[in-house]
N, C-alpha and C positions, 0 to 999 in steps of 0.2 A: 708423483711422490719421491723425489732424491733425497737423501741425510744420509749422513755420517755413520757409519756400522757404530765408531767408539761413543758417539754422542747416546745411540739409541742404546748401549750397555750401562750408561751411567742411570740410568731409570729401571732397567730389568736385565739382568744377564745369566743367560740360559747358558748353559754348558755345550755349545753347538760353537762350530767354527762359522765362515761365512757364507759357505756354500751349506752344509746344513740347515741354517739361519734362512737362506732364500729357497731353499727346499720347503721347507715346512710352512714357512710362508706362502708360498703360492699352492698348496696343497690346503692352508684354509681358505683358500677365495681371494689372496690378495700376490696376484702374480708378481713377481721378480724378473723385470726385462733385462738386468744388467747388472754384474755385478765386478766393481771395476776397483782396483787398488788406487788408492790418492795418490800416489809416486812409485817411477821406475825403480826396481831393484839397484841398490846399492851399498855400501859399506867403507867403515873407516872414515866417515865424511865428521867434523865436528867444525864447532861454534869457533872463529879465530878475531883476533884483534889485529889489523893492521895497523904496524907501532911505528916504520919508518919506510918511505918509497925513494930511492933514488932511479935514476934516467939509465937505461941499459949505456956503457959506453959503443958498444957496436953495433944497436941498434934504435931507429928513433922511435918506433910503435912498442918497442918494452920497456917494462918498468921492473925492478929489482927491489922487493918489497923483505922489509922484517916482520914476520908473524909473530905473535903469541899462539898458541895452541894450548897453554893448560900444561906445559914441560919446564922441566929444570931450563932451559935455553931458548931461544928465538930462532925461528927455521926461516932458512931464505928460500923464496920461491919467486920466479921468473914470472909475470903477468901479463898479459897484453890487453886488457879489459881497458875501456875508454874510462871507463867513471872511478878507478880504485882512488883512494886515498888515505893519509893518514886518519886515524881515530875510528874504521869503522869497522863494523862486524860483521861479518862473512863467513862463509861454508868452505871450508878448506879441507880438500881430498889428501889425507897421508899418504905417505908411500907406502905402497900394500893395497891401500883402495882398489873397490872396483866397481867400478861406475855403471849404470845401463847402457845395454851391447857389449858387457862383456871386454869393457875398457879400463885394462889394469895401469894404475899411476907407479911409475919407477924413479928414482935417482935419473934425472938426466943432467946434460948442460946446452943451454940454449946459447947459441952465440960463443959459447967460452967460457958462460956464467954458471957456476951446479945452481940445479933448482929442485929441491926437496919436496916436492905436493903440487896441487894446481889448485888454483884460486876458482869457484865454481859460479855459474850463473843457471840460473832455475832449469832453463832446459837440458845440461848437460848430469844433474841428477834427477830426471826427471818429474819434474816440478813444472803446472800449470807453464805458461807465458804469463811473465807478470809486468810485461811491455816494458821492460827496462832491457837497454843495448850495451849488455855488459853482468856485472857480477848481480848476484842474487845477493841485496841488506838485507842484514837483519834489526830488530829494536836492539837499541845501546844499552839495554840492561839485558842482553840475552846472555846467559853463563857460558865466558871461556873454559873450551876442551870438551862440551858437553856434545855427545852423538846428536844430530843433526837428527837424524828420523826419530829421537826420544823429544827433543825441545821443539817439533815442529808437529809432533803429534802424526809420524807418516806411515807408523804401522797399523793402517788404516785402511779401509775399504770403502766406499759408496755403494749402495743399495739404491737403484730406479725401479719403483715400484707401481703397477697400470692398476690403479683401483679404478673398479666397476662404478656407475655414477651414482648408485647406492650406499654405497662405503665411504662418505663425506666425512664422516668422523675420523677415518685415518690419513686428511690430509695435513698430520702434524706427526714430529715422535711423540707428543707424547699418546695419540692415536691409536699409533703401532707398537707402542709399545706396551697399551692395554691388550691390542690381541695378543702379541707376543709372549705375555704375561697368563694368559687365559689359555695361549697354545701348551706353553712349556709347564706349566705351573711355578715357575721361576719368582723370587720374589719380586714384588713390585715395589721402588716408594720413587717420590718427588726429590730429586738432586738438588734443590736448593730451598732455601726457606722460606716460607709462603707467609707473608704477615700487611697488615697495613700498612698503609702507606700516606694517608690521607692527614693533612695537616692542620692546622688550628684555624687559618686564614679563612676567612669564605672565595670562593671563586670568583674571581674578579668581572668573568663571566657569563653575561644572561644567556639563559638558553631557552628558546621555543620549541616545543614538538607542535606542530598543526598536523602531522599524518601517523598517529600512535598505532594505525592498523600495521602500515607497513613498517614504523619502526618501535616497536615495543618498548622497546629499552635502548636508551642514549646516556653516557657516560661523559663527563669534563671534566678539566680541570687544567690548573696552572701550574709550571713549572718555571723558577725566575733563578738566575741569581748564576745558572751554572756555569762551566767552562767552553767557552763555544769554543776552543780549538781542542780539545780533549780528543784523543785520537782514538781509533775503536781496536781494542782489544786483539791480538793473534787470536788468539783462542777463538772468538767471536767470526773474526774475517775466515778463518780456516771452516767454520760449520758453515758460513755461506756460501764460500766456494765451492766448496762438496757437496751441496744442495743445489747448486748452476746458479747462484746466486752473484753476482756482481757488489764487495763493498762501494758506498757510498760515503758517505758522512755518520757520522757517531748516532746522529737522532734519527735518519734513515733505517740505518744499520739494525740497527733496536727494534724499532718496527717491522721489521723483516725478520731479526730474530724470532721476537715473538708468534710472528705468524709463524715461521715454520716451528716451532718449538710446540705451540701452545694449539697454533690451527686459529685464532683469532686476527682478523684482519684490525689495524684501528690506523690511525692517521695524528699526523701531525702539522698542527698552523700555529706562522709564526705573529705572535702575540700583535706587537706592533702594526703589523697589516691588517690586523681583523678591525673593522667598523661597527660598532654596536650591538646588537644580539646577532647572536647565533638561532639560525633557524632551522629547520627540518621539514619542508615543504615540499609541494609538486611545482615543477617548474613551469613559468606560461610558456605559451607559445612565443618562439622567436628570441628567446633570452641568449645571451652565447657566453660561452666559457672557452680560457685556451688552459689547457688542459697542463698538466704536467710534463709531459713531453713535446710540448710548444704547437700543439693542433687547436685551431678553434674548429668549435662545431657550434651547430643550432638547435637550440632544444628544442623536445616537443612537446604536446601537453602528455602530461602522465610518466614522467620522468621524476623520480626523487632525485631532490638534489639538499645540501646543506648553503646555507646562504645566510649573509649579513645584511645591513645593511646597505653596504653596495651593489647586493648584486647575489649570483652565485658565485660562489669559490671551488664549491667539489660535486662531482656527479656520486651519489652515495652509494657504497659499496663499491665503487668504479674505479673512480681517481682521484684524485685532488687537484686543484688548480692552480696555476702557473703564479695568479696575484697575491697568494697568503702561502709560496710555499717558504721552505725554512732555507735558508745560505749559513755560509760561515761566517757570517755576519751576527746571527740568531742571538737574541739574548735570554729570552723568555717566550716558551715555546704553548699554545692552548693542545693538549691532548684531548684528543677522542675517540672512545670506544663505544661500539653501537652494535645492537644486533636488528638487522633488518629481516624481515618476512621473504624467503626466496622467493615469490612470485612477484616482488616489487622490485626486486632485482633482476628476475629471469630475461635475459635476451635485450636488456640495456646498453653491455658492453657490445654487443654484436650491432645492435642497431646504429652504433655511432662510428664502428670499424675498430673497438678498442677490445684488448682481451688480457685482464692482469690477473694476478692472482688472488685478490680481490674478490674479483667478482667470479671467479671459478669459484671459489670455497662459499661466498654465500648464495649462487644460485642455487646450490647443490645442500645448502644446507648448514648453520653453525649453531652449536650447542647454545644455548637461550642463555643456559648461567656461566659461559666463559670470560663474558665482558667484565666483569668483577675482579676475577683472578687472572688477567690477561693484563690489563692495566695496573695494576699493583706489581704485578713481572715487571714490564715496561720501566715504569717508576723505580724500582728497585736497581735496576739496571742502573740508568740514567745515574740517579743518585751516586752511586756507589765508582761508578765510572768517572763524571764528571764534576759532582756534588750538584748544588743548589739547593731549593726550598721547595714545597709543594703545598698548594692550596687544598683546601676540601673538596672533595669530590660530589661534585652536582648531577645527583641522577633522577633522570626523571622514567618513572617505571611506569607503565599501564597493561597492570595484571590480568585485563582482560583480554589483552589481546597475545600475551604471552602465550606458547604452546603447551598444551597441557600433555603431561609423560601419560603411553600406552598402559593399560591392565588388559592384561592377556590370560588364559585360561591354556594350558598344553594338559592335553591327557596322555595320562601312561598309554595306550590302547593305540593313541592316534601314533605315538613314538614309536612302534612298533611295527604298525603296518607302513609305515612310509621308509622306516630304515632297514625293517628288516632284522632286528637284532634288540631282545632286551637289553637298555643299558641301566644299570644298575643307579637306583632311584639316588644313593649318596652322591654318585658320579656327575649325574645330572645337576644335582643342587650344586656343586663343587666349579663344576665349568659355569653355571648361571652367576653365581658370587664372583668369581674370577672376572666375569665379562659386565661386571656392575648391576647388575639384579638384583631386587629386594623378591629374596625367594619365601612363598607362602603353602604351605602343605596344604592339599588338601581331600575331599575322598576318594576322585578318582585322577589325580594329577596335584597340579600344580601353578598355583597366583601367581604371575610373575608382571613384574612392574618395572617397566626397561627405565634405565637411567635417560637422563634429559639430553646427552650426544648421540644416543642412538634412537633416533626421528625416524630410522626405515623401518623398525617396529612396530608391523599393524595387525598382522593377523598369526593366527596359528601356525603357519606353516614356515612364516619368519623363522619360530623358535625352533622348529623342528631343522630347518637350514643349520641353525648355529650347534645345535648339538653335535649334527652330521659334521661340520667341517672342523671343531674344535676336539670333539671325540674323535676322529681324523675317517675318512672316507676310504683309505687303508685297510682300517680295522673291520670295517665292516663285511659279515662274510659272503661269500662267492656262492650263492645260493641259485641256480637256476630259476629264470625267471616264469610262471605259472601261468601264463596268460596266454588264453585259447583266439586264437587269429581269426575271424570270420570277413572271408572275401568280400566285400559288397558286389552283387549281380551289378553287371549291366544292362538293363533293359537293349531291349533290340531298338526297341523307339528313340533311345536316346546315344546321338553321336560323339566321339572322344574329340579334345581338343587335339590332342596328339595325333591321332588319324588325319586331321588337318592340316596341323604342323609338319606333317612328313611332307604330306603332297604339295604344300608350297617348298619344302627342301629338296624334293625330289624334280620340281619346274625348277629350278637355281635360284634359289632365296636363300640368303642369311636370317636365320632370326636375333634380333637386338632385345636386351633390356636397358629401357632408357629409366629417367627420373621420372616421378609423380610429379614432380614440382617443375615447371619453368618460367620461362620469362614474361612478365606481364605483358612488354609491349608485343612478345608474338603471340600470346594469349587471345590478345585481344583483333591482332591482325587475321588470325585468324579465324578467329570464331568471335565478332567483336556483339552478336545477340544472346549468346550465349551465359548464365551467371556465373560465376567462379567463387572461387573461396581462397583471400588472401593469407598467407603463415604470418602468425603472429612473430614468431620466432624460425626467418628461413634462415639458411644456410649462406647464403649471398644474396644480393640484392637481384641478380640474375635468377633464381632459383624461388620467386615468393608466389608466386600462384597455381593452381593445386590445375593441372591440365582436364580441360573439357574436351580436347580430343588428343587420338595419340599422334595425329601429325607433326608438332613439334620436333617430339622424340626422333620420329623416322627421316626429317629434313636434318636433323641434326648430324643423325648418321652420316647422311648422302655429302653433308657439305666436308665433316671430317675424312672421310674416302675420297672424294671430287680434288681436297687441297692434299690429298697424297699421289696424285695423278692416276688414279681409281676413275677411268670413266664410266665405266658399266657397273651400273650398282644395283641389287636388287634386296630389300632389307622387309620384314615383315616384323610384325610384335603384337604380342596378345597383352595386353593390361586392364587395368581398370581408367576409369574416367569420371570423374568428381565434377558434381552441377550443383551447385549453391542450392540446400535447401534447408529455412530453419525450422521445417518440421519435426528434421530427421535428429537423434541425439547428437550425431559427430557431426552436420550442420552441412552434409551435404548429400545427396543422392549416389550410390555408385554403379557405375555399368558396365559390365564387363564388355570390350571392345574387343577384334582382332579387324588387323589395318596395315598396309601395305603398301612399298612405292619401290618404282622401278624410273630410271632414266639411263639414257645409253643405249647400245645396239640391243637388238631383241635377241641377238647370239654371240656367242664368243666368233670372231669373223676366220673364215678356212678359203681354200685354195677353189673350192668348188661352185662357192657364189658369193654374190656380193653383199654385203653387211649394210642393213638399215637399222636406223633407230627404233626404238619398241613408237608404239602409239596407243590410243585408246582402246582398240577394239582386241588389243595383245593384254591387255589387264583385263579387261571385260569377260575376255574367254577365260583367265586363269580364276576370277571371280564366280564362273558358270561354272568351272570344273570343282570349288567348293561344295557351291549350292545343289550339283549332281550326286557329289557323294553321300548329302544327307536327303536328296530326291525332293531337292526343295524349290527346284527351278523350274517349275510349273506354276509356280504360287509369287513367283518374285517379279516384278514388271519394273524394267528399268524406262526411267519417265524423266524427260528432260527437266532442269531447275537451275534455281541462281542461288550458288553458293559462296561466300565470301571468301570464301580458302581456294575457291574452283574458276576455271576458264568459263566462261559464262557461254561460250558456242560448245567447249567441249565438257560438259558434267552432268549428272544423272543420280535423280536418288533413286534407291532401289525400296521398293513400294511392296507393303505385305498386310492384306486385306485392308487397305487402306491409310497404312501407318507407314510414314519412313523407318525403315529399320537399317540404311546405310547411304555413303554415297559415295562414286565413283567421280574420277573426271582428275585432267589437266591442272597442278601448281597454277594461281592465277597468275603472271607474266608480272603485274605489278609486286609482287610478295617475293620474286627472286635473290634482290638485293636484298629485303629484309632478312631472308632466312637463309642469309648465306649460300644457296645453291647457285647452278649455271646450268644450262641447256633445258630440255623440255622432260617435266620431272610430271607422270600420274602417280595415282594414289586412289585409294581406295579404304574405306572401313567400315565397319558390318559389325552392328550387334552381336554378340556368342549366341544367345537364345537363340538368333533367328535360324542359326546353325546346326544347333543342339540338338532339335528335336528331329527324328527321320520320320515318313510316312515309310510303315513295316510294309515289303512287296507281298504282294498276294500272289499265290502261283497258280498261273490259267493256261490253260493246252493251248496248243499252235493250232490255228485252224487251217486245215487240210485243204478250204475254197481257194481260189484264185484272187491274188490282190487285181485290184482295175487302179489306174492312175489316170490321172486329167491335170493335162497344163492350164493355166489358166493365167493371162498376161492383163494384168488390171492399169489403165490409167487413172491417178492420183494428181493433186495437190501436192506440187516441192516441198511444200512446208510441214505435209503429212506425215507426222511420223510412221513407220511401216506398224509398229505395232497395234496401232488402231486398226491398220486394217486386218493384221492377224485377229484379233479380238473380232472383227467381224464376223469374218471366214468360218469362226470355230463356232458354226450352231449346232443347235443339240442333235444326234444322230448317233441311231445305233452303230452305222458301218461307216461314219469320219472318222478314220485310225489317224492320221496323223495329216498336218500339211507345214511343208518347207518351202523356202525359200531361195530360187536358185538362180535370180536373175533380178539386176536393177538397174533399166535404160534407161537415158537421158540422152538425147541428139536428134536427127535427124527423123522428121515420121511423128516427133512429137512435139507437144508446143512447150516454150521457155519456161512455162511458170508449171512447166507438171515432168511426170518423171512416171516409168511403167517399170512397174512391181510383179515379177514372174511367179508364179507360186504351182506346187507340185501337190495335189491334193489324192492321198493313199485309200484306199476305200475297200473294205471286207467284210463279209460276215463271217462270225464264228460257225456256224451251222448249217450254211446254204451256201450256190452258186448268185452272186446277184444278178438282176436282170438288169437289160437295157434301160427300161422306164424309171426304175428306181431310182438309176443313178443319174441320167438325166431330169429327173426331178432334183434330186438331192442338188443338183450342180445349178440349177435356174434358182434355185430358193437361196443358196449362195451369192448366186449374181444378184440377186433382187434387194437381201439386206446387207451387202456392199454399195450398192446405189444407194438405197436407204442411209443407210449411217453414216457412209465417209464420201457419198458421191464419188464411187469408183465405178467408171466405166469398163467396157469387155476389149480392149485393145483390137 
């Protein structure tokens, strides 16, 4: 919210300078981002009247002017501006004036002709660019000889306040002034006379509100007979410009002015362009509207619109339509001023690629009692400046849908506990009265009724916060916090996520944090079978789906790095994925995941070895490292799978107790272009709960008896996963300690459709030396089980 300091001081004028005012607002929760003067520093610049002008005798581009500056004699000034002409009112820097940049004006001769001053353009006196190539022209009624700083009210500053979403009541000078009054206790007054402007003639426009829940209050009236050529006053233009708005035309400027002054959006339609009844209704799918910025939009069902018999003429609470816009030829208007429910407007502007001051306010909430005051203020300004006649105000109000004011109890004890100081009761009551609350003293505190514009007041802590910020956080005692801190014990059976992250970092990975909402097209491409949640109010069209996998963010990070000539990328992320579930209160089941992706060389190139690209087994080794840290490697099986995101020949499911807890594999080649990546990308994703529970190691003595090893080479079908052979070999035995693969062979001596898998069996007893007979018996049993289970033959 940007506004003029002088404008604010018409409402309330504390004894603070601009910087003190900014600091007080910031400490009260209304953070001031900038305090800027509205013009550069200059002096001795006055309003001047160009009486006459002649061509310079020795310069084609210079003119010799005689200027009236309010003194007894005319002043001769040589001027090179293209737009100088007799009869103009301009800004004149007198001899002795100092302009921005410490530029001093002295008597001079230009090509032999004396010049006693300088006629100035906007930029030369530090004003915003007025778009004129030449002098900054003043209105014809500007008083000659008056200091330009006083005439243009340039001893002013512009304050820019960054409002939090809950303080929509401060999206106006009125709202800011109420808070300044509460903070400073300076008097507060409305700087204009508020009166009922309704005329005696009925409103000629019929109004129908078909959606009273979305629009519980709709006011409208007709203004006719005003001067369409009337210009916006200088003071109004200045306040608009200092609030960041560009003056356009009188009607538009008045609606923008009241928007900034009181916080109420409103709209004016050209009466001659309206057809039939003005309706507040929901749009029908496929209806079209050309907005004021000449953008054609196709409306969706559920969008609140203003329409007449010809169709939609405005997007309610967002922007008007071009077909009924007010122009310089408009001689009669239909003024509307309404209260729209925030939920009826939220997200609609963004959904159509629009963003307006009106939608920003209606989305956050507008005082439901404000439309009458704001409409009367706008009508008063219009009649004062351009004349005309006003009809009766047609009001459509649905009391059952109007927001109710909140009544909240504040206990004295709560105030002491939360603020750490006993604020005197009279101070508490004075603060709430200045904030506009109705205060009733009760036994243990106060019963407070919030004003209609403080719709953010809901619970007792809201009231505590109000006292804290107005009383002043700097005034609260600096007492040490007596809060015992008990560190949570980490059971030995619980793995720390940070330890897993550190392991990945030590292995060359970099952690990334990506958005939880992703592009719907990529979501479907990577996980077409998983139900996902669509956001009703997405940041943008490519961030509308809640992710069901961490892969989109990882692939986006890889694409970002590859686009910047980074060929070797290793990234990981821990975060939530969201599966649509209507049974949950949030509409989704949230599952913590850990995922990673690699592409490019397995290691940085070196002089001593040839670089190679990372493959499936490099990533599988990193996954096994994480599983080994959690003592879960023996419980996790890697089983071949078909995953839409992964290459069908290089992908596996991570299975634990018969359930899939993760996947690993190569990104499907058909998805490279969709994801914007290149090369061979390998990825894994695993549920965090599969890694976070560890088996607690049990101490066991080392056997002092010798270990026996037996090497067995099995011939099996080429397609048989080695894991199945290992499962078959791991028979129950008190002496079988471990089974390791030491060779896989294909070639001469082995049938083309078969392979040889060589295993080492490690046998040992804890309390005695093994006998040959029992070793041979176990080997025979293993051979028989392997043959029966997977048809493995001893080579």
